[in-house]
N, C-alpha and C positions, 0 to 999 in steps of 0.2 A: 504493500500500500504506500501511496505517497500523497502529500497534501498539496502538490502543485496544481494549478488550474487545469481543468480538462482542456483538450483541444478538439473542438467539435466542428465538423463541416456539414453544412446543409446544402444538398444538391437539388436543384429544381430545373428540370428540362424546360426549355422555352417552347411554349405552345406544342407540346409533345406530339399529339396525334397529327396535327396539321403539319408540323415540321417533317414528319416521316413521309407524309403524302407529297409535300413540296420537294423533298429530296428525290423521291421516285418520279416526280413529274415537275421539272423545273419551271414549266410554263405557269405553274400556280404561285410561284414565289412573289410576284409583284402585283397580284390582283387580290381583291378581297376574297378570302377562302375560309371555309369552316368545315368541320367534320361533325356530323350529327344525323338526327333522324329526319324523316320526310316532313315537308311542310304541310302535308295533309295529315289529319289526325292530330296527335299530341306529341309530335316529334320535338326534341330539344337538341341544342348544340352541346357537344362535349368540350369543344375547344375551337379557337379561331386564330388566324394569323394576325400580325400587327396591322396590315392594311385594313383588315375588317374592323379591328378595334377602333380605328379612327372614326368609324361611323357610329360608335357607341355599342357595337355588338360585343357580347361576352358569353362565356360558358353558362350553361343552364338556361339560356334564353330560348323560348319557343322559336323554332325555325321559321314559322310563319311571320312572327314579329320581326325577326332579323331581316327577312326579305323585304319587309316594308321599309325598314331603315335603309337598306341597301339593295335595290332591285337587281343589281349586277352581281350580288354575292353568289359565288359558286359553292355548292354544298356537296361534299363527298360522303359516302356511307362509312359507317364505323367498321373497321377491319381489326377486330381484337386479336386475332391470331398473329397478324403482322406486328401489332404494337407490343404484344406479349413477348414475341421473339426479340425485338429490339431492347425491351426492358431487361430481359435476361442477359443480353450481351452487355448492357450498361452495368448490371450488377456484377458480372464477371470482372469488369474493369475495377469496380470498387474493391473487390476482394483481393486485388493485387496489393492493396495498401492497408487493409484492415479486415479483421473478421467481425468487428463490432459494427454491424450495419442494421439499421432499423428502417425498413421500407414503410412509407406512408401511403403510397399508391404506386402505380406502374412507373410514374415519372418523377418520383420525389423520395428522398431518403436522408436520414441522418447517418453520419459516420463519425465514430470516435477514433481519432488517430493519436491519442495521448501517448501511447507506448510505441508508436512507429518511429524508427530511427532513420528511415530514408530521408534524404535531403537534409541531413543533420537535425532531424526531428522538427523541421519547419512545416507547420500545418498549412501555411500560405503556399509554399512550394509544392506540397502534396496536392492541394486543391488545384493549382495551376497544371500539374501533371495529369490529374484526372480529367480536367476539362480538355486538355490537349489530346489525350488518348481518345476521348469520346468524339471530338471533332474529326480526328484523323481516321478513326476506325469505323465510326457509325455515320459520319457526315451530318450530324445534328449538333446544336449548341446547347449547353447547359449554363445556368448561372449558379454561383456558389456564394455562400456566406461562411465566414470563419470567425469563431469566437470561443469563449470559455463555457458557454452553455447553449442548450437547444433553442431557447427563446431568442437570444441575440443573433445566433447563427441563422435562424429562419428569417427573421426580419431583414438581416443583412443580405440574404440571397435575393431578396426582392428589390434591393436598393438601386441596382444598376442593370436592370433587364432591358433587352435581352443580351445574352452572351457577356455577362458581367461577373466580376469578382470583387466582393467587399469584405475587408478584414477589420474586425473591431478587436483591438488588442486588450489584454486585461486592464491596462491603465486607462483605456478609453471607454470602457463599458459604462462607467457612471455618467460621464458627460453625454455619451451616445444615447443612453436610455432616458436621461433627464429631458433631452430635447425632443424625444420621440412623441409624435402626435398620438393621442389615445386611439384613434381609428386604425393605427398600424399594429396595435397589439392583437395577436391572434385570439379569436374568441369575442372581440368587441365588434358587434354588428352595427348596422346603420342606426337602429333605434337606441341602442345603448350609448353609442357615440354622441348622438343628438342630446340624449338626456344629460350626459356628463358635460357637454359643451354648454348647455343651457344653464348649468351651475357654474360656468366659468372654468371648467376643468378641461383644458384643451391639450395639455401635454402631461407627460409623466411627472415632470417637475411640479405641476399643479396638483396631481394626485398625491404626491409626497407630503403635501401640506395637511392632508387628512389623516386622522387616526385609522388604524386598521379596522377597528370596530365600526366606524362610521361607513366605510366602504362595504362592510358586511351587511350593515343595516340597509344600505341602498340597493345592493345587488346580490345579496345572499352569499352562498358559498363562493361564487365567482369573484365576489368582492375581495375575498382573502387572497385569491390567486392574483387579482389585479394589483393588489398592494405589493406583492412580491415582484411582479413584472415591472412595476413603476420604479423599483429600485434596481432593476437589471438582474434580478435573482431568479434562478431556475435550477433546482437540484435534481431534476429528472435525469436518470442515466439513459444512455442509448441502449435499447433493449432488443437484441437480435431475436429473442424468443417471442416477442410480442405478436399476438394473434388477434386480429380485429374481430370483435364479437357482435358489433352492431354498426349501423350507419344511420345518421339522423340529421335533420335540419330543423331549425326552429326560428320563430320570430317573436319579438317582444313588441306588443302594440304600443303606439304612441300614447293612446288613452285606452283605458280599460273598455273591453267590448262586452256588451250585454250578453248574459247567458242565454243562448238560444240559437236560432238559425243564422244570425249574423256571424257566428263563429265558423260557419262552413265556408264562408267566402274566400278565406286565404288558402284553402286546401289545394286548388289546382296549381297555383304558383309554387307552393311548398313541394308539391309532388313532382313538378318539373325539376326543381332544384335537387330533390332527393334522388331521382332517377339518374341525373347527370353525375351526382356524387358517387353513386353505386358503380357507374361505368368507369369513372376515373380511378376508383379504388380497385377495380378488377375483381369484384366479388359477386357478380351477378348470379353465378350458379349456386352460390351458398345461401341465397335469400330463403329464409325459412318461414317467417311470419312478419306481419306488420304490427306496429304499435303507435300509439299517440301519447303525448305528454301534455298535460294542461296544468298551468299554474294560475290559481285564482288570485283575486286582489287582496286576500289575507295572507298571501305568500305560501299557502299550502299547495302541494303538488299531488296530482294523481296520474297514474299511467294505466292505460288499457291496452291489452294485447290478446290476440287469439290465434291459435294455430289454425292454419288453413286460410287466413286472410291473405290477400295478394296486393300487388301494387296497382290497385284500382281505386279510383276516386270514390266509388260507392262504398267500398270496404272502409276507407278512412272516414267517410261521413258517419257510418254506423258506429265506429269506435269513438269518434268525437262526441256524438250524441250520448253514448253510454257514459262517457266521462263527465259530461256536463250534468247528467242526472245525479251525480254524487254530491254536488253542492249547488245550492241556488245562489251563486255569487258571480259577479262579473269576472271576466278572464283577462289576465295581463300578458300571458305568454302561451303559445301553442307550438308544439313540435310534432313532426311525423318522422317515423323511422322504421327500420327493419332489423330483426334479429337474424344472425347468421349461424348456419350449421357449422360445426367444427370442420377444420380442413381435413381432407383425407390424408392418411399416412403416406400414400404414394404420390401425393400431389405437391408439386413445388409451390412455394409460398405465393408466387405471383401468377399462378394459373387462374384463368377466369372462364366464365361460361358464356352463353349466348347473349347477344345484346338485348336491350329492353325495348327497342323501338323497331318498327318495320320501316 
């Protein structure tokens, strides 16, 4: 054991699915392009390239809406077998530098290189080597963040996209995190960010002015985590054995929603986001059952799940209504999710099943 700071690298491939398709068809590189489901029905985009993002297009957006924003958008079908193969090759490159690899999805992972002595133990040079290997061998780009913990490394990897490398040294962590806008903290969604900003809490430095108990009162358990992140702290180890057990999305309402049919309105948008997240995580074949989470305005929470429920709007409507029956109170938060079956023993960690959209 040693007490030196960890050396953590967060790797995030740039528009991964779209990048692979552009690699295989260079004519797509400079035009708005996305990968996703059909514009008929409830197809959603899993990712899009940077020319498409200039039109406001993003992942988890319904394909039909994306085409209204950019009628010239080219949309290619999801090819999970191809993306899985590239992801496995990317992870083989990671394994040249460390065995401590925690995959978050097909295109994203944490690496702990604390005990790696290559390049004189420089995590920065290791990250540079990994990025160069991927660019040379797979012909796609990745962005990387390097720091002493997972939180700072993840934020840093998004700092200079695409094809960027951002290093936050141990000495710079306090200053870096203090200046960080609250909206950049993983887990802080649009509604939570707006709530904090309305209180004059725009940066981590602002959050540091509050007592931990105050943030807990405002945001529940997440308030405790937020307090730690505001100080640049994150003690979570990189866990190679981590197995995802669920996938979920949620929204906190700007104002409490009356208990009743009004709570059904957010379901279609949340379901689009959930399906896109399942595809990104590569766990479609492990979906076992659906669940909903409801937080009432007294901060009590209830979860409803049933075996046999599927990724259908009607199933989630029934689950939400069952949850609402448990308390006659307005609702402040609602989430949709799926429980996942355990991974098969002979199945590699990044294997995935059929796509969710036709």
